[in-house]
C-alpha positions in Angstrom: 29.6 19.6 -14.8 26.6 21.4 -13.1 26.7 21.7 -9.3 23.4 21.5 -7.6 23.0 22.8 -4.0 19.9 23.6 -2.0 19.3 26.2 0.7 17.7 23.4 2.6 21.1 21.7 3.1 22.7 22.2 6.5 26.0 23.1 4.9 24.5 25.3 2.2 26.4 28.5 3.3 29.7 26.7 3.2 29.1 25.1 -0.2 28.1 28.4 -1.6 31.2 30.2 -0.2 33.4 27.5 -1.8 31.8 28.1 -5.1 32.4 32.0 -4.8 36.0 31.5 -3.5 36.8 29.2 -6.6 35.7 31.9 -9.0 37.7 34.5 -7.1 40.9 32.3 -7.5 40.1 31.9 -11.2 39.8 35.7 -11.7 43.2 36.3 -10.1 44.7 33.9 -12.5 42.9 35.5 -15.4 44.0 39.1 -14.3 47.7 38.0 -14.4 47.4 36.5 -17.9 45.5 39.5 -19.2 48.1 41.9 -17.8 50.7 40.2 -19.9 48.6 40.2 -23.0 48.1 44.0 -22.7 51.7 44.6 -22.1 52.6 42.5 -25.2 50.2 44.5 -27.4 51.5 47.8 -26.1 55.1 46.7 -26.9 54.6 44.8 -30.1 51.5 46.1 -31.6 50.2 44.2 -34.7 52.9 41.4 -34.3 51.2 40.6 -30.9 47.8 40.5 -32.4 49.0 38.1 -35.1 50.6 35.8 -32.5 47.5 35.8 -30.1 45.2 35.0 -33.1 47.3 32.0 -33.7 47.5 31.0 -30.0 43.9 31.6 -29.0 41.8 31.5 -32.2 44.0 29.1 -34.1 43.7 31.4 -37.0 46.5 32.7 -39.3 46.1 36.5 -39.0 48.3 38.9 -41.0 48.7 42.6 -41.0 47.0 42.6 -44.4 43.8 40.7 -43.3 43.4 42.1 -39.8 40.6 44.3 -41.1 37.6 42.9 -43.0 37.4 44.1 -46.6 34.3 45.6 -48.1 33.8 42.5 -50.3 33.9 40.2 -47.3 31.3 42.3 -45.6 29.1 42.3 -48.7 29.5 38.6 -49.3 28.4 38.0 -45.7 25.2 39.9 -46.4 24.5 37.8 -49.4 24.7 34.7 -47.3 21.8 35.8 -45.1 18.3 35.3 -45.8 16.2 38.2 -47.0 13.7 37.6 -44.1 16.5 37.7 -41.6 17.9 41.0 -42.9 14.5 42.4 -42.7 14.2 41.3 -39.1 17.6 42.9 -38.3 16.5 46.2 -40.0 13.2 46.2 -38.0 15.2 45.6 -34.8 17.6 48.4 -35.7 14.7 50.9 -36.2 13.2 50.1 -32.9 16.4 50.3 -31.0 17.1 53.7 -32.6 13.7 55.0 -31.8 14.2 54.1 -28.2 17.7 55.7 -27.9 16.6 58.8 -29.6 14.2 59.4 -26.7 17.2 59.2 -24.3 19.0 62.0 -26.2 19.8 64.7 -23.5 19.1 68.4 -24.3 21.4 71.3 -23.9 20.3 73.7 -21.2 21.5 77.3 -20.6 20.4 80.1 -18.3 21.6 83.4 -16.8 21.9 83.6 -13.0 21.2 86.6 -10.9 24.6 88.1 -11.7 24.0 87.9 -15.4 26.4 85.0 -15.9 25.4 82.5 -18.5 25.6 79.0 -17.3 24.4 75.7 -18.4 25.0 72.1 -19.6 26.1 71.1 -23.1 26.3 67.6 -24.4 28.9 66.6 -27.0 29.6 63.2 -28.5 33.0 61.7 -28.0 35.1 61.2 -31.1 35.4 57.4 -31.3 34.1 54.2 -29.9 35.4 50.6 -30.1 32.7 48.0 -30.0 33.5 44.5 -29.0 31.3 41.7 -30.3 31.6 38.1 -29.3 32.2 36.0 -32.4 33.1 32.7 -33.9 30.4 30.3 -34.9 28.1 32.0 -32.4 25.8 34.7 -33.7 25.3 37.9 -31.7 24.1 40.5 -34.2 22.1 41.9 -31.4 25.3 43.0 -29.7 26.2 44.9 -32.9 22.8 46.7 -32.9 22.5 47.5 -29.2 26.2 48.9 -29.0 26.6 50.6 -32.3 23.2 52.4 -32.6 23.5 54.4 -29.3 26.8 55.7 -30.5 25.4 56.7 -33.8 22.4 58.3 -32.3 24.8 60.2 -30.0 26.7 61.5 -33.1 30.1 59.5 -32.6 32.0 60.0 -35.8 34.2 56.9 -35.8 32.9 53.5 -34.7 35.2 50.6 -34.9 34.3 47.0 -34.3 36.3 43.9 -33.1 35.1 40.4 -33.5 37.1 37.2 -32.9 37.2 34.6 -35.6 38.1 31.2 -34.1 39.5 28.9 -37.0 38.8 31.9 -39.2 35.0 31.5 -38.8 32.4 34.2 -38.4 28.8 34.2 -38.5 27.6 36.3 -41.5 24.8 37.8 -39.4 27.4 39.8 -37.3 28.9 41.4 -40.4 25.4 41.8 -41.9 24.2 43.8 -38.8 27.3 46.0 -39.0 26.6 46.6 -42.8 23.0 47.6 -42.1 24.4 50.3 -39.7 27.2 51.4 -42.1 30.1 50.1 -40.1 33.1 49.4 -42.3 36.0 49.5 -39.7 35.7 45.9 -38.5 38.7 43.9 -37.2 39.0 40.1 -36.9 40.6 40.1 -33.4 39.2 39.2 -30.0 39.8 38.7 -26.4 42.0 40.9 -24.2 44.3 41.7 -27.2 41.4 43.4 -28.9 40.7 45.5 -25.9 44.3 46.4 -25.6 44.5 47.4 -29.3 41.5 49.7 -28.9 42.8 51.2 -25.8 46.5 51.9 -26.8 46.4 51.5 -30.7 48.7 49.7 -33.0 50.0 50.5 -36.5 46.8 49.1 -38.0 44.4 50.2 -35.4 43.9 53.7 -34.1 43.0 53.9 -30.4 39.5 54.9 -29.4 38.0 57.0 -26.7 35.6 54.4 -25.3 35.3 50.7 -25.4 31.8 49.0 -25.2 30.4 45.6 -25.6 30.2 42.2 -23.8 32.7 39.5 -23.7 34.1 36.7 -21.7 36.1 36.9 -18.4 39.2 37.9 -20.3 37.5 40.7 -22.1 36.0 42.0 -18.8 39.4 41.7 -17.0 41.0 43.7 -19.9 38.4 46.5 -19.8 38.9 46.8 -16.1 42.7 47.2 -16.6 42.7 49.7 -19.4 40.1 51.9 -17.8 41.5 55.3 -17.2 43.5 55.1 -20.4 40.2 54.7 -22.1 36.6 54.9 -21.1 34.5 51.7 -20.8 30.8 51.1 -20.5 30.7 48.6 -17.7 32.1 45.4 -16.4 29.7 42.8 -17.4 29.6 39.7 -15.2 28.6 36.2 -16.1 25.2 36.1 -17.6 22.6 34.5 -15.2 19.0 33.8 -15.1 16.7 32.9 -12.2 13.3 31.3 -12.9 10.8 31.0 -10.0 8.0 28.5 -11.1 5.7 25.8 -9.8 3.4 23.2 -11.3 0.9 25.8 -12.4 3.3 27.5 -14.9 3.4 26.9 -18.6 6.4 24.6 -19.2 6.8 25.9 -22.8 7.3 29.5 -21.6 9.8 28.4 -19.0 11.7 26.5 -21.7 11.8 29.6 -23.8 13.1 31.7 -21.0 15.8 29.2 -20.3 17.0 29.4 -23.9 18.0 33.0 -23.4 20.7 31.7 -21.0 21.5 28.5 -22.8 23.0 30.4 -25.8 25.8 31.5 -23.5 26.6 28.0 -22.0 
């Protein structure tokens, strides 16, 4: 249930601190649970992934179907409207054009002693991309995390996406197909992060893990950092809108929708 407080209230500061403290207590509880999940994956590998899929996603995962087949990916593409696929391709092109402009250049020079110095940029070997899944559709997460890796020249790009009750929005797999990603695993949560970080019999470890997720995913990324690189620790998505009676209500509603998809 939403909690509404106003800075005009006399006890505003105390109320605000109560909300923050409650979140901190929740994070501590999550950290302990995530630590156990990671340890279980390290010890039991694929067996742990199968058990956690049943426990958290209510889905019967097996070592044989842990990875999406090419036919499953192709069938997902067929389920999408041609117009939507075209939109994804357009978005992919624009994102690629943007990141190509960020590409760093190697630089070399000789100093006064005749010694050649410089900076050389090389891509890492592998990246694991985490994509929120289930009935929700986040093909944008696929595009925005995979494309920079491809532009950089990363050779192996693996993807993990949870499938609650065995469901996945076809747009997620369609976006991966457009980018040529075939190594896609139907796992999610902290267990997916652990699998990417330490590997299992079915999943080779990666050099870096990127992509958004819930509090369990963020906690897992924080705990595996050091054993593997990560992009960042994404906090809860938030939006602040400052408006008055002179603003266009339709525009405000559209802005709110960007947050509503997460709630």
